ROZA-975740 format. One record per residue (C-alpha): x, y, z. Coordinates in steps of 0.02 Angstrom, whole numbers, plus 50000, padded with zeros to 5 digits. Layout:
<recs>
XYZ...
</recs>
This chain:
<recs>
505294873648589504834883148731506294899348771506604899548990506514915849055508024921049185507544909349327507244893049199505164895749173504774891549020503634904048902502564901648768502524913248602504224924448643505584926248545507494930148626507044947948598505294949548669505774940548820507314952148837506134966648851504994955348976506474953549104506664972549093505014974349118505114961549303506664971249341505744989549334504254980449421505344973449552506264991649589504475000549561505845009749431505595017449256504325012949160503944992449142502514994749027503655002348878504574987948906503054976148873502684988248728504244983348638504054961848707502074963548622502864972548442504384956948441503154942748481501374947248490500724930648547501904932648714500804925348833501814929948974501934949448914500064949848907499774943749082501234955049165500234969849083498814965349164499364962549337500454977149307498784987149273497814977749413499314980449570498575000149555496964992449652495945005049547494345000549483494765011449319496224997149268494964980349247494434987449087496394987348992496864971549092495604963149022495964967948845497814963648892497124943948936496064943448797497534943348659498264928048737498114910248664497564899548764498064885248677499724888748664499794893848872500874884148986500004877549136500874889749245500304904749092498674898249113498684899349332499014915749290497874923349174496744913149306497384923049432497314938749344495434937849290494994934749500495864951649527494864959449396493354953849477493824956649655494064940049701495764944349790495814930449919495684917649751497014925949667498124924549803497814904849806498184905549612499794912349648500194900649784499864886349677500914894149529502254896149666502084877149737502654871849566503664885949511504474892949671505774904949578504104915249463504744930649507503044938649438501714926549541502894931349700502924951349684501174951049636500684937249780501704948949906500624965649825498914956949854499404949750055499814969150080498094973350015497354962150116498234965250268499014947050301500634949250366500864932750395500724928650219501644943650181503194936650260502894917850226502624916650039504154925050041505004911150155504144898350072505004897249914506794904649995507554886249953507394889749770508344906949775510254907249779511094925349780511424924549581509484920549550508954936449444508064947649548508734940449734508954960149811506854960149771506494944249857507524952149997506494968749996505054958150010505494948350137506154961750239504384970450217503614955150293504564953550427504194970950478502254969250483502624955950577503534965850693505274956150679506034974050669507884969450693507794956650551506744966650432508084982250452509534968750416508784960750267508284977350199509934985750194510624970450116509304972749980509784989849943511624983949956511014971549823510104984349710510145001449773508585006149667507534992349745506235004949812505154994049895506634985850007507155004550016505505005550115505414991750210507044999550312505785016050312504445005550410505604998750527506185013850579504475022150582503845010150694505175011250822505005030450818506695031650762506315047550658508235053450669508705038150582507205037250457507525055350391509355051350366508915033650296507755045750144509085058650137510635050250107509845038449980508665050049900509555048749739509115031249735507355028649752506705048149724507295048949546506095040949377505185030049504503455026449516503655020749724504435040249750502775049349828502565035149959504245037650017504085055650019502765051350128503875042650234504905056750248503585066250288502915053550462504635056750528504735074750502502715073350565503135062550727504575078350778503315093550763504125099350620502425105350531503065114750399504135102250317502895092850323501815104850226503535108050112503525088550076501715089350025501745102649918503205099649843503345080849820501855074049866500635083249780501895091449642501145083349500499425081749559499625063049502497825053449497498505037849531497505031649686499005025249776499885043349789498135047649816497765040149966499585044350030499145061150020497395059050099498315050650235499395064950246498175078450263497025070250365498135065550511498865085350498496925087450520496935076850681498395086950753497105103450749498365109250584497085120950463498065117350295496975126650214495395125450083496485123949919497495107249980495865100750026494965106949870496255098349762496285081749824494535079149852494175085649659495235071649594494435057549720492595063649675492415053049520493095038349603491825039049754490575025549682491895014549636491945002549779493274991249712494494992349846493734999450032495685004450098495485017249953493555021749978494005028150177495505038650120494435045949983492945049950114494585058250212494545073050084492755072150055492735078850237494015088950244493585098850076491965100950167490875092350029489485084950099488615078549933490115067849884490285060250081488485055850068488895048149881490425038249959489465032650109488075027349995489535014949903490215008450051488465003150111488024995049953489744984649944489354980450117487944970850064488684962649903489754947049921491684945649883493184949149981492934969549967491054965750020491744958450171493314973350189491744985250198490704977350303492074971950454493264988850428492945001150310491045005750341491165010750501493075020250505492205028550372490555031150476491855035350612492825048450523491255057650465490545057950659492475063150700492275078750568490565082350646491045084850824490295068850879491945062850962490855049551080490235039050905491725041250854492445032050982491165020150992491495015350804493295012650799493525005450961493194986550925493744989450724495414992550780495914975350829495584968250661495694986150553497194976550451495604964750383495304981050241497404981750195498884991050198500404992250341500344993250512501075013950466499575017050361498315008550482498875019450626497635032950538496425021950628497015022050812497635041750814495785046850745495435036550886496545044651024496145060750973494115058650977494665051051146495395066051182493915078951131492555069251237493425069351362493575051451385495265053551509495555033451553495475026951360496635042151308498035034851434497885019251388498065023551214499415034451235500475020551347500095007951187501075022351071502485025851198502665006351234503345007451053504015024851016504685031451188505145048951151503545053551043502855070551056501215068051007501085050551134501815060551277500505075151260499175062451269499945055951408500145072851485498465075851430497485062251521498595065551675498345082151693496325078451669496535064651799497515075751914496385089951915
</recs>
């Protein structure tokens, strides 16, 4: 007879000891805490034929959106025994293979099919949620969670994670009040849940509540910053609040001492670094050649990958900031190659990634009208290449600054009005409006 996991789903090849290690890995993944892979090593050591231990390892590796993870993920999947698998486990393997092949939409559908039959499959839910994020699918960020809610209770193991994912989905759909309430509740259930914490951070960012945001981050710092592989992204959120308050010295302090303190080569951490430096660059702030050079050097080996367009755009930002024209051309060549191919990332690249990258190149070369022409149509569907509203604000910030430098006063005024609707006290938005009004009066 097959053992069952903590939520009642049958697992093949497991022992009680291995299943305990698996649950520890899952709990770590749900909070982005500790080292889930170490727990999976224990699980496999105790039960080499434990299907879901191998599957979760593949999922964890692929969740980082890095091409370098494909080979080790496939190695994990090669260790499963198809004849022994349950139908649910077989769908997990199929979804993981789709992810490795860059078929993000197909993987998302497979996780959905798993959840229709097994709504308390916490791993399928978490992976589906991440893929929705990588595809910029705001509706499913919310509704994938909503669809399984009736099957969960407050006593179901990992319930805090369900609430944290729901909070983020609600935030990305603009339901800020509900998102904040549910996100705070999830943090009360498990203070170590870094995803729930960051869902509340997004609410405060989108509403321009910088004082509340700084307080939220600082008072809960010990929960999200210690032994947590999502910590750098949460430090990035703290830096965003300070940036919106024009506290540039504090932004650079966080960048140096937190975001790049370990010179991480994890792509998601590198995205945060690139995004922050580009925002400072748009402000006309000289961050120094050393910062640009350091982050560009760790992006350089990825310039030919073309695995995920959202990442490629951030790599491009670092190459431009560092003045590495050779890497700029390599990245453009990769994006153009991918745009001419087939698949999910090809569509992301054609529709958003390539024009955004070309716009950034134009901006860096002082061709501001060209930047505007490229970004104005793209900004309306930039979600198609993934990320959150806060992350994709990079597109809008580049557009409004290009419009300003290109003297397109009416566009600056219109875009400033948009920003002030969401953040009435934002210093940068007020400056853009002031610029437009002064130019109009002149």
